[in-house]
N, C-alpha and C positions, 0 to 999 in steps of 0.2 A: 504494499500500500505506500502510496507517495507521501510526502510529507505535506502537501497541499490537502489531500484527503484527510488525513488524520488531524490536522488542525481544525477542518470543519467539522470533524467528528467530535473533536473536544469541545468546539464552540457550542454544537447542538447538545452535547451532554450537560453542559454549562448553563443552558437556558433555564431549566426549571429551577435551578438553584439560586440564580440571579433573580428570578421573580420572587421566590421565596425570601430573599433577604430584604428586598425594598422595603416591604412594611415594617419589619423588625427594625431595621436601620432609620427608617422613618419616625418610629416610637422613640427611638434612642436619640435622635437629633431634638425631639421635643422634650424628652425627659431630662436632657442635659442641661436645657434653658430653665426649666422648671425647677431645678437644684440651685440654680444661681450661678451656673459655670457658663463662662462666655462662649458663644457660638463658634468662634474661631478655634477654640480649643476642642469641642467635638469633632469639627471637620478634620483638625491636624491629628486627633486619635485615630479616627476611621482612616486617615491616608496612610498612617504607619502601622496600623494592626487590622486584624480580619478576625475578631473573636467577639461575640455579642456578650457572653457572660464576663470575660475579662475586661471588656471596656466598660461596660456597665458598673462593675465593681469599682475600676479604676477612678470612673468619673466621679462616684459616689464618695469615695475618700478623698478626692480632690477637694470636693465640695465642703468634706468635713474637716478639711486641712489637717490630714493625718502626716505623719512623717514619710519621707521619701522611701526609706528602708522598708518600712511596713507596707507602703503602696507596692513597691517592687516584689516584694516576696509574696503578697497576696496574688498579684497578677501572674507571677511566676508559677504558683501552685494551682490556679485555676486553669493556665494555659499548658500545663506540663504533658497533658496526653497528646498535644499537637507534637512534641519531640519524639515520641514514641510512634505516632502515626506517621510522621516524617522518615523515620528509619526503617519503618515497615515498607513504604512506598519505594524507598531508594534501593530496596531490593529487587524491584521489578523494574528500574530504569535499564534502559540499553547501556552497555559498556561504553566508556569513553567520553560521557557525558561531563563537561568540566564543571569544578565546584561551584563557581559563580552561578551557572544557571541551575544547580540543584537547590542553592540558597533561595533563588527566586520561586522554585518551586515549593519550596518548605514555607515561604511566605504566604502563599495562596493555599496551603493545605488547612482545611476545616474538616468538621465531622463529615459534611456532605461529600467535599471534592475527595475526601479519602475513601469513602465508599465507592464512588464511581472509578475511582483510580484502581481500587484493589478489584473490582470485578470485572476488568478488563483482562481479556486473554492474552497471553504472551508478554513481551517487553512494551514498555511506555517508551516513547521518543521525544525528544524536546517539543517538538510540533504539538503533539496531543496534549501534553501538559501546559503548554502555553495557552492552547485554546480553552482547556477546561477552567484555567483560573481566571481568564480574563473578565469573562461576563460576571462571576461573583464577586470580583474586586470592584468592576465598574458599578454594579448594583448595590452594592454595600456603601459606597461612597456617595452615589447619586441619592440614595434615600436618605442618607444623614444630611446632606446639603438642602435637601427639599423639606427634611423636618425642622431644621434650623432656620429656614426660611418662613415655613409655615407657622412656625411658633409666634411671630409678630403679627399673624393675620387670625389666628384662632382665639376664642375667647379662654379665659384662665381654667375654667371648669372642664373644657374640652381637652385642654392640654393635660391636666390632672388625670382625666379619664384615660387618655391613651398610653400614660405611663403604665397602666397594667398589662399593655401587650407585651412586654419583656417578661413579666412573671408568667403570662399565659404560654409564652414560648418556652421557658424553662419546664413548665408542666407538660407541655407537649413532647418535650425532649424525653421526660422520665417515663411518661404513661406507656408508649408502646413498647419499648423493651421490658419494662415491669410486667405487662401484660403476657408477655412470652416467658419471663423468667422471673419469679416472684423474688428471687434472691436480689434484684436490682432495687426493689422497693423496699427491701429489710436494710440495705446499705444506705439509701437515700433516709430511711426512717432513723437509722442510729446517727446519721450527720445532723437531722432536724432536731433530735433529741439532746444531742450535745450542745448545739446552739441555744436551744430554748433554756437549758440547765444554766449556761453560763450568763444568759440574759437575764433570768429572773433570781438567780442565787445573788444575795447581796454582796458577798465577798468578791465574786467574780464578774458582777454587774458593770464593773469599772473598765473591763477589757473592750478595747475598740471593736467595731463590727468587722474590720480588716482582720485582726487577729483572730476573732471568733471563726471566720470563714477557713482560715488556715489550720487552726486547730480541729474543727468538725471534720474538715476534709481529709487531712491526714489520719485521724483516728479511725474515720469510717472506712476510708481506703485501706488502710491496714488490717482492719477487721474483716473486710471483705476477702483480702488477700489470704488472711490465715483462714477463715472459716469455709471459705468457697474458692479454693484454689482452682485454676482453668489449665488445662493441658495446652502445652505449646502448640500453635497451629502454623504450619509453615504457608507461606503465600508464593503461589506459583504463577 
């Protein structure tokens, strides 16, 4: 298959991902303004990141004026899965692809692009990967910019209402895999329980939201790895 055809195939596979990202990033742009963070910050964050949960958590911590170290550590923990996904996809790439191109692919790896890349048969080339990540990146930034612009046109109550779109997205991410595998819900429940305990316990209530996310995520992930170990699966 020629490079031109594989690029077109990547673009085609990226279209539904792009369409799904636009409303979520639109809500992200509006929510950022509602939090009191400047619009240019939201746009800059989307230009340099491609992670809904990490971006939302990061912007929320910026609004709360958290320490830089705490901000960096929280976003690192939330986005750690992308490192593992990138390593997995790298095993499917054609030999000889330079490191700088792999770094570009890594930037465009999300839950959705990872799935699309993983289910492809055979080796992945540069043309396909560039096509796959191009539209999702565009859609995410387009939605963010549109959300920032719309924040000045929509009434305050509607802006606040759109803020729940991100929470709805998080729920939508958890429910489908939890329906197939109850262990996912158990792990999510552990994280929720730890976060609630820290929030409502007087001694621990002073812990910042960022640190609560880090602690709950690490403990829940460790519990999942210990109680529900998963066999290694090779990617062909």
